[in-house]
N, C-alpha and C positions, 0 to 999 in steps of 0.2 A: 658472768663474763666467760667467754670461751675463745680460745685461739685455735684457728684451723689454718693449715698451710697445704693447699691442694692445687694441682694444675687443672684448670677448668676443662681444657680441651680433652683430657684423658679420663680423669676420674675426680670425684669430689666426695668428701666425707664431712658431714656436719653433725653437730651435737643435737640434743633434743629440740624439736621444733616448738615454737611458741607463738601465741597470738599477736604479740607485739611486733611491729615492723623491725626488720633486721637493720642494724647499723653496720655497714661494711666499709672498711678502709681498703681501697684497691690500689695495688702497685702494678703498673703496666710497663712492659718493655716491648721490643720488636718481636720477641720470640714467644712470649706466653703472658697470661694474665693470672695473677695469684690473689686469692682471698687471704689476707693476713690476719684479720681480726673480725669476729662477729660478737657483738654485745647484745645480751638479752636480759630481761628483768624477771621473767616468770617462766616456769616449766609446765608444759602440757603432757609430754610423753617422757618416758624414763630411760630410753636407750638411743644409741646413735643410729641415724639413718645414713646409709651409704648409697650413692647413686653414680652411674657412669653411662656414657654413650659412645658408640663406635664412630658415628659420623660427626655429630655436633651436639653441643650443649649450650643453650641460650638462657641467660638470666634476664627476666623482664621485671624491671623495678626491683622492689625489695622482697616480694612474696611469691614469685612465680618462676618456675624453671621448666624448660622444654628440652626433652631428650629425643634425638633422632638417630635411627639406625642401631638396632640391637641394644636398646636401652635396658639398664638393669637397676632395680631398686631393692635394697635389703634392709629389713628391720626385724630384729630378734630372729624368730624362726620363719619369718615371711620373706619370700624372694619372688620378684616379678621380673620377667623378661618380655619385651614387646618391641615392635617396630617403632612406635611412637608413644611417648609417655609425657604427661603434663603433671607437674607437682604444684599444688597450691599450699605454700608454706604456712600461711596464716590460718588455714582451716585443717591442716594435717591430712590433706586428702590427695590421693593420686588417681589420675585417669589414664587409661591405656586403650589402645586400639591397634589393629593391623593396618596394612596398606594394600592398595590394589596394584596388581602386576599389569603387564602390557595387554593382557587379554581380559582384564576386569575381574580377576579372581583375587580373593583375599589371601594374603600371605603374612608370615611372621606375626600371627595373632598373639594376644597376651597369653602367657603361660605362667601360672603362679604356683608356688609350693608352700606348704606349711606342715605342721606336725600331723595333719589328718590325711595328707596325700598331695597329688599333683592334679591341676585342673587347667584345661585350655578353654578359651572363650573368644568371642568376637570383640566384645568391649567389656570393660570393667571399671568400677569406681570403688575405691577402698579408703577407709579412714583409719589412720594409725592409732588414734586415741581410743576410739570405740571398738576397733577391730571388726567392724561391720562393712559390708559392701553390697553393690548391685552388679549383676553380671547378665549379659545376654549371650545366648549360644554356648552355654557351658557344656563341656565334655569331660567326663571323669570315669576312670576304670576302678571298680570296686570288686576285688577278688575276680570271679568268673564273669561278671556282668559289666555293662556300660550304661551309664546314665547320661542322656543329653537333654538339654532344656532350652526352651525359648527365652524365658526370663527366670532369674533366680536371685534370691536375697540371702546373703551370708550373715549368720548371727555370730555374736562374739564367742560362743562356745564351739564354733566350727561347723555347726549344722547348717543346712540350707532349706529354704522354702522354694520349691520349683513350680512354675506354672507352664503348662503346655509342654510337658516333658515326654521322653521316651526311655523305656528300659528294655534292654535286650542282652542276650548272651551270645548273639551272633558276632563273629570277629570283625565283620565289615560294618562297624558301628556307624559309619557315615551314610551308608545305604544298606541297612540291615534287611535280611530276607524275612525276618519276623521280629515283632516287638510289641510291647504293651504301650499304647498311647495313654498318657496320664494327664488328666485335667489339672490336678494339683497333687503335690507330694511333699513330704518332709523327709530329708535325707540326713541320716547320722552316719558320717563316713566311718567305714570299717565295722559298722554295726548293722544297720537296716534301712529300708525305705518303707514308709507307710504312705499309701496313696488314697486319694478320693476316687470318684468314679473314673473308670477306664475301660478300654476294650482292646482286644487282640487284633493285630494287623498281620496278614500273611501275604507276602509278595505284593505289597502295596494295596491289598484289598482288605478293607475293614470287615471283620466278622460281625454278624448281628447280635452276638452275645456280649452284653455289657456287664461289668463287674461293679458293684456298689462301692467296694473298697479293695485294697490289696496290701499284702505284707510280704516283703522280700528280705529275708535275713541274709547278711553277708557272713558266710562261714566257710572255712576250708575243710570242715569235717564231712560235709554232705552237699 
């Protein structure tokens, strides 16, 4: 049994999420809605999940929450900011994506931080219990280089498997002047990148020289 007292329109803090449906006692007045009690029988995760939204927060049924406008979710050392976030409480899963502006460009894309670093993406799915997730369009800076990927899978140890990725030391990582095109790679943040077959691209022109594999250590010493 857990008692939570939070104003839904501003911010909400809940205890460990569980698979059993939430039993909420809601007290409503003209100014605000409060969750006064949440009863649960079994525990799935061991820490508090805190989430808030700038524009609106919508609770759908017992197990789903929608966050619109600069939404934030925090769990242990994991922090997520995104334009739109959907939380599925029964599966301990969070989904996030950006929104299109007036000219059709993505803005306010998901940005998440943990002990391994900071990452930006186009979309993401993350499970609090397993600490694993799926990401599209990931962008991360590792020491002097940038790694971007079409699709990535995050493991519970913080490493990533990346498919159709790029690695460059060019500061303009969105449109780099040169980069290695990587078919597949494993990234260990703050340690190294190990890749499968790849090739070098200069000024958007692929060079005919292919590499069977690559190894890029992250080090501030050289």
